[in-house]
HTML snippet that shows the backbone in 3Dmol.js (N, CA, C, O; Angstrom):
<script src="https://3Dmol.org/build/3Dmol-min.js"></script>
<div id="view" style="width:600px;height:400px;position:relative"></div>
<script>
const pdb = `
ATOM      1  N   MET A   1       1.796 -22.568 -23.779  1.00  0.00           N
ATOM      2  CA  MET A   1       1.714 -23.793 -24.919  1.00  0.00           C
ATOM      3  C   MET A   1       2.524 -22.891 -25.882  1.00  0.00           C
ATOM      4  O   MET A   1       2.360 -21.674 -25.963  1.00  0.00           O
ATOM      5  N   SER A   2       3.506 -23.687 -26.679  1.00  0.00           N
ATOM      6  CA  SER A   2       4.063 -23.331 -27.833  1.00  0.00           C
ATOM      7  C   SER A   2       3.202 -23.324 -28.858  1.00  0.00           C
ATOM      8  O   SER A   2       2.252 -24.094 -28.995  1.00  0.00           O
ATOM      9  N   LYS A   3       3.629 -22.182 -29.813  1.00  0.00           N
ATOM     10  CA  LYS A   3       3.074 -21.896 -31.045  1.00  0.00           C
ATOM     11  C   LYS A   3       2.996 -23.296 -31.809  1.00  0.00           C
ATOM     12  O   LYS A   3       1.867 -23.457 -32.272  1.00  0.00           O
ATOM     13  N   TRP A   4       3.743 -24.207 -32.040  1.00  0.00           N
ATOM     14  CA  TRP A   4       3.884 -25.266 -32.645  1.00  0.00           C
ATOM     15  C   TRP A   4       2.781 -26.001 -32.596  1.00  0.00           C
ATOM     16  O   TRP A   4       2.276 -26.326 -33.671  1.00  0.00           O
ATOM     17  N   SER A   5       2.131 -26.446 -31.288  1.00  0.00           N
ATOM     18  CA  SER A   5       0.925 -26.997 -30.926  1.00  0.00           C
ATOM     19  C   SER A   5      -0.157 -26.542 -31.494  1.00  0.00           C
ATOM     20  O   SER A   5      -1.076 -27.272 -31.866  1.00  0.00           O
ATOM     21  N   TYR A   6      -0.133 -24.971 -31.638  1.00  0.00           N
ATOM     22  CA  TYR A   6      -1.540 -24.736 -32.411  1.00  0.00           C
ATOM     23  C   TYR A   6      -1.232 -24.729 -33.930  1.00  0.00           C
ATOM     24  O   TYR A   6      -2.184 -24.726 -34.710  1.00  0.00           O
ATOM     25  N   ARG A   7      -0.126 -24.728 -34.337  1.00  0.00           N
ATOM     26  CA  ARG A   7       0.333 -24.915 -36.058  1.00  0.00           C
ATOM     27  C   ARG A   7      -0.111 -26.350 -36.070  1.00  0.00           C
ATOM     28  O   ARG A   7      -1.026 -26.604 -36.853  1.00  0.00           O
ATOM     29  N   LEU A   8       0.368 -27.332 -35.350  1.00  0.00           N
ATOM     30  CA  LEU A   8       0.024 -28.461 -35.654  1.00  0.00           C
ATOM     31  C   LEU A   8      -1.413 -28.772 -35.409  1.00  0.00           C
ATOM     32  O   LEU A   8      -1.707 -29.715 -36.143  1.00  0.00           O
ATOM     33  N   GLN A   9      -2.293 -28.446 -34.799  1.00  0.00           N
ATOM     34  CA  GLN A   9      -3.582 -28.808 -34.519  1.00  0.00           C
ATOM     35  C   GLN A   9      -4.399 -27.806 -35.908  1.00  0.00           C
ATOM     36  O   GLN A   9      -5.473 -28.208 -36.354  1.00  0.00           O
ATOM     37  N   GLN A  10      -3.851 -26.728 -36.382  1.00  0.00           N
ATOM     38  CA  GLN A  10      -4.269 -26.200 -37.873  1.00  0.00           C
ATOM     39  C   GLN A  10      -4.074 -27.301 -38.606  1.00  0.00           C
ATOM     40  O   GLN A  10      -5.075 -27.844 -39.074  1.00  0.00           O
ATOM     41  N   VAL A  11      -2.776 -27.863 -38.863  1.00  0.00           N
ATOM     42  CA  VAL A  11      -2.662 -28.509 -40.068  1.00  0.00           C
ATOM     43  C   VAL A  11      -3.478 -29.730 -40.208  1.00  0.00           C
ATOM     44  O   VAL A  11      -3.907 -30.182 -41.269  1.00  0.00           O
ATOM     45  N   VAL A  12      -3.655 -30.236 -38.973  1.00  0.00           N
ATOM     46  CA  VAL A  12      -4.331 -31.473 -38.905  1.00  0.00           C
ATOM     47  C   VAL A  12      -5.717 -31.514 -39.327  1.00  0.00           C
ATOM     48  O   VAL A  12      -6.249 -32.422 -39.965  1.00  0.00           O
ATOM     49  N   ILE A  13      -6.355 -30.235 -38.829  1.00  0.00           N
ATOM     50  CA  ILE A  13      -7.868 -29.855 -39.169  1.00  0.00           C
ATOM     51  C   ILE A  13      -8.084 -29.768 -40.703  1.00  0.00           C
ATOM     52  O   ILE A  13      -8.983 -30.313 -41.343  1.00  0.00           O
ATOM     53  N   VAL A  14      -6.964 -28.881 -41.226  1.00  0.00           N
ATOM     54  CA  VAL A  14      -6.938 -28.740 -42.614  1.00  0.00           C
ATOM     55  C   VAL A  14      -6.836 -29.933 -43.275  1.00  0.00           C
ATOM     56  O   VAL A  14      -7.778 -30.134 -44.041  1.00  0.00           O
ATOM     57  N   ILE A  15      -6.016 -30.779 -43.231  1.00  0.00           N
ATOM     58  CA  ILE A  15      -5.821 -32.193 -43.615  1.00  0.00           C
ATOM     59  C   ILE A  15      -7.400 -32.867 -43.441  1.00  0.00           C
ATOM     60  O   ILE A  15      -8.150 -32.990 -44.409  1.00  0.00           O
ATOM     61  N   LEU A  16      -7.652 -33.145 -42.506  1.00  0.00           N
ATOM     62  CA  LEU A  16      -9.251 -33.621 -42.264  1.00  0.00           C
ATOM     63  C   LEU A  16     -10.159 -33.012 -43.029  1.00  0.00           C
ATOM     64  O   LEU A  16     -11.054 -33.694 -43.528  1.00  0.00           O
ATOM     65  N   HIS A  17     -10.103 -31.794 -43.230  1.00  0.00           N
ATOM     66  CA  HIS A  17     -11.280 -30.994 -44.147  1.00  0.00           C
ATOM     67  C   HIS A  17     -10.814 -31.385 -45.330  1.00  0.00           C
ATOM     68  O   HIS A  17     -11.715 -31.888 -46.000  1.00  0.00           O
ATOM     69  N   LEU A  18      -9.867 -31.366 -45.821  1.00  0.00           N
ATOM     70  CA  LEU A  18      -9.373 -31.637 -47.284  1.00  0.00           C
ATOM     71  C   LEU A  18      -9.746 -33.402 -47.567  1.00  0.00           C
ATOM     72  O   LEU A  18     -10.246 -33.782 -48.626  1.00  0.00           O
ATOM     73  N   LEU A  19      -9.435 -34.242 -46.540  1.00  0.00           N
ATOM     74  CA  LEU A  19     -10.076 -35.476 -46.774  1.00  0.00           C
ATOM     75  C   LEU A  19     -11.942 -35.544 -46.752  1.00  0.00           C
ATOM     76  O   LEU A  19     -12.632 -36.327 -47.404  1.00  0.00           O
ATOM     77  N   LEU A  20     -12.420 -34.486 -45.809  1.00  0.00           N
ATOM     78  CA  LEU A  20     -13.924 -34.684 -45.839  1.00  0.00           C
ATOM     79  C   LEU A  20     -14.337 -34.224 -47.469  1.00  0.00           C
ATOM     80  O   LEU A  20     -15.027 -34.931 -48.205  1.00  0.00           O
ATOM     81  N   LEU A  21     -13.836 -33.065 -47.802  1.00  0.00           N
ATOM     82  CA  LEU A  21     -14.030 -32.502 -49.396  1.00  0.00           C
ATOM     83  C   LEU A  21     -13.708 -33.476 -50.543  1.00  0.00           C
ATOM     84  O   LEU A  21     -14.289 -33.551 -51.626  1.00  0.00           O
ATOM     85  N   TYR A  22     -12.786 -34.126 -50.148  1.00  0.00           N
ATOM     86  CA  TYR A  22     -12.293 -35.290 -51.265  1.00  0.00           C
ATOM     87  C   TYR A  22     -13.565 -36.186 -51.433  1.00  0.00           C
ATOM     88  O   TYR A  22     -14.011 -36.493 -52.539  1.00  0.00           O
ATOM     89  N   TRP A  23     -14.154 -36.609 -50.152  1.00  0.00           N
ATOM     90  CA  TRP A  23     -15.066 -37.766 -50.010  1.00  0.00           C
ATOM     91  C   TRP A  23     -16.671 -37.095 -50.969  1.00  0.00           C
ATOM     92  O   TRP A  23     -17.410 -37.499 -51.867  1.00  0.00           O
ATOM     93  N   ILE A  24     -16.561 -36.011 -50.179  1.00  0.00           N
ATOM     94  CA  ILE A  24     -17.959 -35.359 -50.769  1.00  0.00           C
ATOM     95  C   ILE A  24     -17.935 -35.270 -52.345  1.00  0.00           C
ATOM     96  O   ILE A  24     -18.852 -35.744 -53.016  1.00  0.00           O
ATOM     97  N   PHE A  25     -16.918 -34.685 -52.862  1.00  0.00           N
ATOM     98  CA  PHE A  25     -16.447 -34.709 -54.303  1.00  0.00           C
ATOM     99  C   PHE A  25     -16.686 -36.203 -55.006  1.00  0.00           C
ATOM    100  O   PHE A  25     -17.452 -36.299 -55.965  1.00  0.00           O
ATOM    101  N   TYR A  26     -16.040 -37.272 -54.513  1.00  0.00           N
ATOM    102  CA  TYR A  26     -15.969 -38.809 -54.788  1.00  0.00           C
ATOM    103  C   TYR A  26     -17.659 -39.106 -54.840  1.00  0.00           C
ATOM    104  O   TYR A  26     -18.074 -39.649 -55.864  1.00  0.00           O
ATOM    105  N   ALA A  27     -18.347 -38.867 -54.084  1.00  0.00           N
ATOM    106  CA  ALA A  27     -19.911 -39.232 -53.643  1.00  0.00           C
ATOM    107  C   ALA A  27     -20.407 -38.626 -54.780  1.00  0.00           C
ATOM    108  O   ALA A  27     -20.881 -39.173 -55.775  1.00  0.00           O
ATOM    109  N   LEU A  28     -20.243 -37.325 -54.526  1.00  0.00           N
ATOM    110  CA  LEU A  28     -21.020 -36.581 -55.819  1.00  0.00           C
ATOM    111  C   LEU A  28     -20.686 -37.145 -57.217  1.00  0.00           C
ATOM    112  O   LEU A  28     -21.653 -37.717 -57.720  1.00  0.00           O
ATOM    113  N   ARG A  29     -19.526 -37.132 -58.004  1.00  0.00           N
ATOM    114  CA  ARG A  29     -19.060 -37.736 -58.899  1.00  0.00           C
ATOM    115  C   ARG A  29     -19.643 -39.020 -59.138  1.00  0.00           C
ATOM    116  O   ARG A  29     -20.392 -39.254 -60.087  1.00  0.00           O
ATOM    117  N   GLU A  30     -19.253 -39.944 -58.169  1.00  0.00           N
ATOM    118  CA  GLU A  30     -19.954 -41.603 -58.918  1.00  0.00           C
ATOM    119  C   GLU A  30     -21.315 -41.621 -58.575  1.00  0.00           C
ATOM    120  O   GLU A  30     -21.749 -42.762 -58.736  1.00  0.00           O
ATOM    121  N   THR A  31     -22.312 -40.719 -58.106  1.00  0.00           N
ATOM    122  CA  THR A  31     -23.455 -41.082 -57.966  1.00  0.00           C
ATOM    123  C   THR A  31     -24.335 -41.625 -58.817  1.00  0.00           C
ATOM    124  O   THR A  31     -25.333 -42.265 -58.487  1.00  0.00           O
ATOM    125  N   GLY A  32     -23.997 -41.388 -59.870  1.00  0.00           N
ATOM    126  CA  GLY A  32     -24.544 -42.053 -61.277  1.00  0.00           C
ATOM    127  C   GLY A  32     -24.247 -43.513 -61.423  1.00  0.00           C
ATOM    128  O   GLY A  32     -25.041 -44.265 -61.989  1.00  0.00           O
ATOM    129  N   HIS A  33     -23.142 -43.910 -60.931  1.00  0.00           N
ATOM    130  CA  HIS A  33     -22.619 -45.100 -61.024  1.00  0.00           C
ATOM    131  C   HIS A  33     -23.263 -46.147 -60.035  1.00  0.00           C
ATOM    132  O   HIS A  33     -23.663 -47.259 -60.380  1.00  0.00           O
ATOM    133  N   MET A  34     -23.304 -45.658 -58.815  1.00  0.00           N
ATOM    134  CA  MET A  34     -23.748 -46.283 -57.788  1.00  0.00           C
ATOM    135  C   MET A  34     -25.284 -46.460 -57.316  1.00  0.00           C
ATOM    136  O   MET A  34     -26.089 -45.538 -57.445  1.00  0.00           O
ATOM    137  N   LYS A  35     -25.593 -47.568 -56.823  1.00  0.00           N
ATOM    138  CA  LYS A  35     -26.714 -47.906 -56.256  1.00  0.00           C
ATOM    139  C   LYS A  35     -27.233 -46.671 -55.126  1.00  0.00           C
ATOM    140  O   LYS A  35     -26.395 -46.295 -54.307  1.00  0.00           O
ATOM    141  N   SER A  36     -28.335 -46.178 -55.103  1.00  0.00           N
ATOM    142  CA  SER A  36     -29.178 -45.090 -54.182  1.00  0.00           C
ATOM    143  C   SER A  36     -28.780 -45.700 -52.662  1.00  0.00           C
ATOM    144  O   SER A  36     -28.438 -44.858 -51.831  1.00  0.00           O
ATOM    145  N   GLU A  37     -28.798 -46.721 -52.362  1.00  0.00           N
ATOM    146  CA  GLU A  37     -28.550 -46.960 -51.163  1.00  0.00           C
ATOM    147  C   GLU A  37     -26.938 -46.923 -50.722  1.00  0.00           C
ATOM    148  O   GLU A  37     -26.746 -46.701 -49.526  1.00  0.00           O
ATOM    149  N   TYR A  38     -25.922 -47.091 -51.451  1.00  0.00           N
ATOM    150  CA  TYR A  38     -24.562 -46.766 -51.486  1.00  0.00           C
ATOM    151  C   TYR A  38     -24.363 -45.263 -51.424  1.00  0.00           C
ATOM    152  O   TYR A  38     -23.598 -44.691 -50.647  1.00  0.00           O
ATOM    153  N   VAL A  39     -25.122 -44.704 -52.309  1.00  0.00           N
ATOM    154  CA  VAL A  39     -25.212 -42.839 -52.001  1.00  0.00           C
ATOM    155  C   VAL A  39     -25.536 -42.512 -50.525  1.00  0.00           C
ATOM    156  O   VAL A  39     -24.908 -41.742 -49.799  1.00  0.00           O
ATOM    157  N   PHE A  40     -26.711 -43.291 -50.194  1.00  0.00           N
ATOM    158  CA  PHE A  40     -27.287 -42.782 -49.130  1.00  0.00           C
ATOM    159  C   PHE A  40     -26.249 -42.818 -47.828  1.00  0.00           C
ATOM    160  O   PHE A  40     -26.004 -41.892 -47.054  1.00  0.00           O
ATOM    161  N   TYR A  41     -25.672 -44.284 -47.826  1.00  0.00           N
ATOM    162  CA  TYR A  41     -24.577 -44.329 -47.027  1.00  0.00           C
ATOM    163  C   TYR A  41     -23.364 -43.450 -47.181  1.00  0.00           C
ATOM    164  O   TYR A  41     -22.700 -43.018 -46.239  1.00  0.00           O
ATOM    165  N   HIS A  42     -23.196 -43.283 -48.133  1.00  0.00           N
ATOM    166  CA  HIS A  42     -21.976 -42.126 -48.321  1.00  0.00           C
ATOM    167  C   HIS A  42     -22.175 -40.561 -47.691  1.00  0.00           C
ATOM    168  O   HIS A  42     -21.392 -39.795 -47.131  1.00  0.00           O
ATOM    169  N   PHE A  43     -23.480 -40.476 -48.027  1.00  0.00           N
ATOM    170  CA  PHE A  43     -23.773 -39.199 -47.122  1.00  0.00           C
ATOM    171  C   PHE A  43     -23.901 -38.982 -45.872  1.00  0.00           C
ATOM    172  O   PHE A  43     -23.696 -37.904 -45.315  1.00  0.00           O
ATOM    173  N   VAL A  44     -24.337 -40.258 -45.229  1.00  0.00           N
ATOM    174  CA  VAL A  44     -24.322 -40.446 -43.960  1.00  0.00           C
ATOM    175  C   VAL A  44     -23.246 -40.778 -42.969  1.00  0.00           C
ATOM    176  O   VAL A  44     -23.350 -40.669 -41.748  1.00  0.00           O
ATOM    177  N   GLY A  45     -22.124 -41.224 -43.687  1.00  0.00           N
ATOM    178  CA  GLY A  45     -21.069 -41.056 -43.491  1.00  0.00           C
ATOM    179  C   GLY A  45     -20.281 -40.066 -43.374  1.00  0.00           C
ATOM    180  O   GLY A  45     -19.418 -39.951 -42.503  1.00  0.00           O
ATOM    181  N   ILE A  46     -20.579 -39.128 -44.426  1.00  0.00           N
ATOM    182  CA  ILE A  46     -20.112 -37.978 -44.509  1.00  0.00           C
ATOM    183  C   ILE A  46     -20.407 -36.839 -43.337  1.00  0.00           C
ATOM    184  O   ILE A  46     -19.674 -36.064 -42.724  1.00  0.00           O
ATOM    185  N   GLY A  47     -21.814 -37.107 -43.322  1.00  0.00           N
ATOM    186  CA  GLY A  47     -22.455 -36.261 -42.115  1.00  0.00           C
ATOM    187  C   GLY A  47     -22.185 -36.551 -40.630  1.00  0.00           C
ATOM    188  O   GLY A  47     -22.177 -35.766 -39.682  1.00  0.00           O
ATOM    189  N   VAL A  48     -21.979 -37.801 -40.663  1.00  0.00           N
ATOM    190  CA  VAL A  48     -20.912 -38.286 -39.349  1.00  0.00           C
ATOM    191  C   VAL A  48     -19.570 -37.823 -39.281  1.00  0.00           C
ATOM    192  O   VAL A  48     -19.125 -37.252 -38.285  1.00  0.00           O
ATOM    193  N   PHE A  49     -18.926 -38.045 -40.284  1.00  0.00           N
ATOM    194  CA  PHE A  49     -17.227 -37.558 -40.043  1.00  0.00           C
ATOM    195  C   PHE A  49     -17.510 -36.133 -40.076  1.00  0.00           C
ATOM    196  O   PHE A  49     -16.780 -35.647 -39.212  1.00  0.00           O
ATOM    197  N   GLY A  50     -18.243 -35.140 -40.667  1.00  0.00           N
ATOM    198  CA  GLY A  50     -18.565 -33.800 -40.589  1.00  0.00           C
ATOM    199  C   GLY A  50     -18.644 -33.419 -38.927  1.00  0.00           C
ATOM    200  O   GLY A  50     -17.886 -32.642 -38.345  1.00  0.00           O
ATOM    201  N   THR A  51     -19.450 -33.966 -38.499  1.00  0.00           N
ATOM    202  CA  THR A  51     -20.089 -33.837 -37.363  1.00  0.00           C
ATOM    203  C   THR A  51     -18.949 -34.073 -36.228  1.00  0.00           C
ATOM    204  O   THR A  51     -18.599 -33.197 -35.438  1.00  0.00           O
ATOM    205  N   ALA A  52     -18.400 -35.453 -36.272  1.00  0.00           N
ATOM    206  CA  ALA A  52     -17.196 -35.526 -35.630  1.00  0.00           C
ATOM    207  C   ALA A  52     -16.123 -34.979 -35.521  1.00  0.00           C
ATOM    208  O   ALA A  52     -15.422 -35.059 -34.512  1.00  0.00           O
ATOM    209  N   LEU A  53     -15.764 -34.176 -36.815  1.00  0.00           N
ATOM    210  CA  LEU A  53     -14.862 -33.273 -36.880  1.00  0.00           C
ATOM    211  C   LEU A  53     -14.930 -32.165 -36.399  1.00  0.00           C
ATOM    212  O   LEU A  53     -14.012 -31.487 -35.937  1.00  0.00           O
ATOM    213  N   ILE A  54     -16.303 -31.864 -36.506  1.00  0.00           N
ATOM    214  CA  ILE A  54     -16.463 -30.231 -35.855  1.00  0.00           C
ATOM    215  C   ILE A  54     -16.320 -30.390 -34.266  1.00  0.00           C
ATOM    216  O   ILE A  54     -15.425 -29.727 -33.741  1.00  0.00           O
ATOM    217  N   LYS A  55     -17.001 -31.089 -33.565  1.00  0.00           N
ATOM    218  CA  LYS A  55     -16.909 -31.851 -32.504  1.00  0.00           C
ATOM    219  C   LYS A  55     -15.478 -32.026 -31.739  1.00  0.00           C
ATOM    220  O   LYS A  55     -15.204 -31.508 -30.656  1.00  0.00           O
ATOM    221  N   GLY A  56     -14.617 -32.862 -32.521  1.00  0.00           N
ATOM    222  CA  GLY A  56     -13.462 -33.346 -32.149  1.00  0.00           C
ATOM    223  C   GLY A  56     -12.382 -31.936 -32.159  1.00  0.00           C
ATOM    224  O   GLY A  56     -11.564 -31.779 -31.253  1.00  0.00           O
ATOM    225  N   CYS A  57     -12.494 -31.128 -33.113  1.00  0.00           N
ATOM    226  CA  CYS A  57     -11.729 -29.717 -33.039  1.00  0.00           C
ATOM    227  C   CYS A  57     -12.111 -28.921 -32.088  1.00  0.00           C
ATOM    228  O   CYS A  57     -11.261 -28.204 -31.561  1.00  0.00           O
ATOM    229  N   ALA A  58     -13.190 -28.880 -31.746  1.00  0.00           N
ATOM    230  CA  ALA A  58     -13.746 -27.723 -30.550  1.00  0.00           C
ATOM    231  C   ALA A  58     -13.311 -28.357 -29.172  1.00  0.00           C
ATOM    232  O   ALA A  58     -13.012 -27.640 -28.217  1.00  0.00           O
ATOM    233  N   GLU A  59     -13.288 -29.823 -29.108  1.00  0.00           N
ATOM    234  CA  GLU A  59     -12.686 -30.212 -28.008  1.00  0.00           C
ATOM    235  C   GLU A  59     -11.363 -30.260 -27.982  1.00  0.00           C
ATOM    236  O   GLU A  59     -10.779 -30.459 -26.917  1.00  0.00           O
ATOM    237  N   TRP A  60     -10.911 -30.142 -28.772  1.00  0.00           N
ATOM    238  CA  TRP A  60      -9.092 -30.103 -28.914  1.00  0.00           C
ATOM    239  C   TRP A  60      -8.685 -28.546 -28.534  1.00  0.00           C
ATOM    240  O   TRP A  60      -7.886 -28.103 -27.709  1.00  0.00           O
ATOM    241  N   GLY A  61      -9.547 -27.918 -29.457  1.00  0.00           N
ATOM    242  CA  GLY A  61      -8.979 -26.394 -28.883  1.00  0.00           C
ATOM    243  C   GLY A  61      -9.370 -26.035 -27.642  1.00  0.00           C
ATOM    244  O   GLY A  61      -8.572 -25.344 -27.009  1.00  0.00           O
ATOM    245  N   LYS A  62     -10.402 -26.328 -27.129  1.00  0.00           N
ATOM    246  CA  LYS A  62     -10.897 -26.427 -25.602  1.00  0.00           C
ATOM    247  C   LYS A  62      -9.603 -26.692 -24.793  1.00  0.00           C
ATOM    248  O   LYS A  62      -8.913 -25.859 -24.206  1.00  0.00           O
ATOM    249  N   TRP A  63      -9.401 -28.182 -24.900  1.00  0.00           N
ATOM    250  CA  TRP A  63      -8.482 -28.340 -24.288  1.00  0.00           C
ATOM    251  C   TRP A  63      -6.919 -27.710 -24.191  1.00  0.00           C
ATOM    252  O   TRP A  63      -6.328 -27.238 -23.219  1.00  0.00           O
ATOM    253  N   LEU A  64      -6.464 -27.903 -25.663  1.00  0.00           N
ATOM    254  CA  LEU A  64      -5.479 -26.290 -25.825  1.00  0.00           C
ATOM    255  C   LEU A  64      -5.612 -25.208 -24.728  1.00  0.00           C
ATOM    256  O   LEU A  64      -4.771 -25.071 -23.840  1.00  0.00           O
ATOM    257  N   TYR A  65      -6.797 -24.399 -24.855  1.00  0.00           N
ATOM    258  CA  TYR A  65      -7.214 -23.025 -24.287  1.00  0.00           C
ATOM    259  C   TYR A  65      -6.902 -23.410 -22.790  1.00  0.00           C
ATOM    260  O   TYR A  65      -6.324 -22.592 -22.074  1.00  0.00           O
ATOM    261  N   ARG A  66      -7.232 -24.498 -22.365  1.00  0.00           N
ATOM    262  CA  ARG A  66      -7.210 -24.685 -20.805  1.00  0.00           C
ATOM    263  C   ARG A  66      -5.993 -24.974 -20.361  1.00  0.00           C
ATOM    264  O   ARG A  66      -5.591 -24.558 -19.274  1.00  0.00           O
ATOM    265  N   LEU A  67      -5.256 -25.746 -21.185  1.00  0.00           N
ATOM    266  CA  LEU A  67      -3.628 -26.059 -20.867  1.00  0.00           C
ATOM    267  C   LEU A  67      -2.845 -24.628 -20.910  1.00  0.00           C
ATOM    268  O   LEU A  67      -1.951 -24.302 -20.130  1.00  0.00           O
ATOM    269  N   ASP A  68      -3.371 -23.828 -21.998  1.00  0.00           N
ATOM    270  CA  ASP A  68      -2.438 -22.712 -21.920  1.00  0.00           C
ATOM    271  C   ASP A  68      -2.708 -21.776 -20.857  1.00  0.00           C
ATOM    272  O   ASP A  68      -1.804 -21.146 -20.307  1.00  0.00           O
ATOM    273  N   LYS A  69      -4.134 -21.648 -20.501  1.00  0.00           N
ATOM    274  CA  LYS A  69      -4.604 -20.711 -19.290  1.00  0.00           C
ATOM    275  C   LYS A  69      -4.009 -21.233 -18.053  1.00  0.00           C
ATOM    276  O   LYS A  69      -3.682 -20.456 -17.156  1.00  0.00           O
ATOM    277  N   ALA A  70      -3.834 -22.615 -17.941  1.00  0.00           N
ATOM    278  CA  ALA A  70      -3.230 -23.276 -16.547  1.00  0.00           C
ATOM    279  C   ALA A  70      -1.857 -22.549 -16.503  1.00  0.00           C
ATOM    280  O   ALA A  70      -1.551 -21.853 -15.535  1.00  0.00           O
ATOM    281  N   GLU A  71      -1.002 -22.733 -17.615  1.00  0.00           N
ATOM    282  CA  GLU A  71       0.339 -22.165 -17.693  1.00  0.00           C
ATOM    283  C   GLU A  71       0.625 -20.886 -17.281  1.00  0.00           C
ATOM    284  O   GLU A  71       1.529 -20.582 -16.503  1.00  0.00           O
ATOM    285  N   GLN A  72      -0.416 -19.890 -17.987  1.00  0.00           N
ATOM    286  CA  GLN A  72      -0.521 -18.434 -17.445  1.00  0.00           C
ATOM    287  C   GLN A  72      -0.603 -18.300 -16.065  1.00  0.00           C
ATOM    288  O   GLN A  72       0.254 -17.658 -15.457  1.00  0.00           O
ATOM    289  N   GLU A  73      -1.648 -18.897 -15.434  1.00  0.00           N
ATOM    290  CA  GLU A  73      -1.865 -18.698 -14.122  1.00  0.00           C
ATOM    291  C   GLU A  73      -0.800 -19.080 -13.075  1.00  0.00           C
ATOM    292  O   GLU A  73      -0.670 -18.464 -12.017  1.00  0.00           O
ATOM    293  N   LYS A  74       0.126 -20.380 -13.520  1.00  0.00           N
ATOM    294  CA  LYS A  74       1.242 -20.701 -13.014  1.00  0.00           C
ATOM    295  C   LYS A  74       2.439 -19.372 -12.823  1.00  0.00           C
ATOM    296  O   LYS A  74       3.087 -18.973 -11.855  1.00  0.00           O
ATOM    297  N   ARG A  75       2.371 -19.057 -13.890  1.00  0.00           N
ATOM    298  CA  ARG A  75       3.514 -18.138 -14.284  1.00  0.00           C
ATOM    299  C   ARG A  75       3.112 -16.757 -13.789  1.00  0.00           C
ATOM    300  O   ARG A  75       3.871 -15.788 -13.818  1.00  0.00           O
ATOM    301  N   ASN A  76       1.735 -16.733 -13.287  1.00  0.00           N
ATOM    302  CA  ASN A  76       1.433 -15.329 -12.583  1.00  0.00           C
ATOM    303  C   ASN A  76       1.437 -15.453 -10.955  1.00  0.00           C
ATOM    304  O   ASN A  76       1.550 -14.510 -10.172  1.00  0.00           O
ATOM    305  N   ASP A  77       1.328 -16.447 -10.719  1.00  0.00           N
ATOM    306  CA  ASP A  77       1.274 -16.760  -8.904  1.00  0.00           C
ATOM    307  C   ASP A  77       2.841 -16.708  -8.629  1.00  0.00           C
ATOM    308  O   ASP A  77       3.274 -16.875  -7.489  1.00  0.00           O
TER     309      ASP A  77
END
`;
const viewer = $3Dmol.createViewer("view");
viewer.addModel(pdb, "pdb");
viewer.setStyle({}, {cartoon: {color: "spectrum"}});
viewer.zoomTo();
viewer.render();
</script>
């Protein structure tokens, strides 16, 4: 597996984390102007997005690792 695929993965992860941080900042900044129900839904969404981000990144990393390991085994045989 080439290094660019790992770098691409890292860039995507950073962008998604920055998006999540911006959403958190927005929700905290606008909390005084929104109804409690909307604030609740924002934080539920943030939690779901964060969970999906962690799970997705872990699965993507595992997939790349398995691909890399399979390529190494082919070269060694």
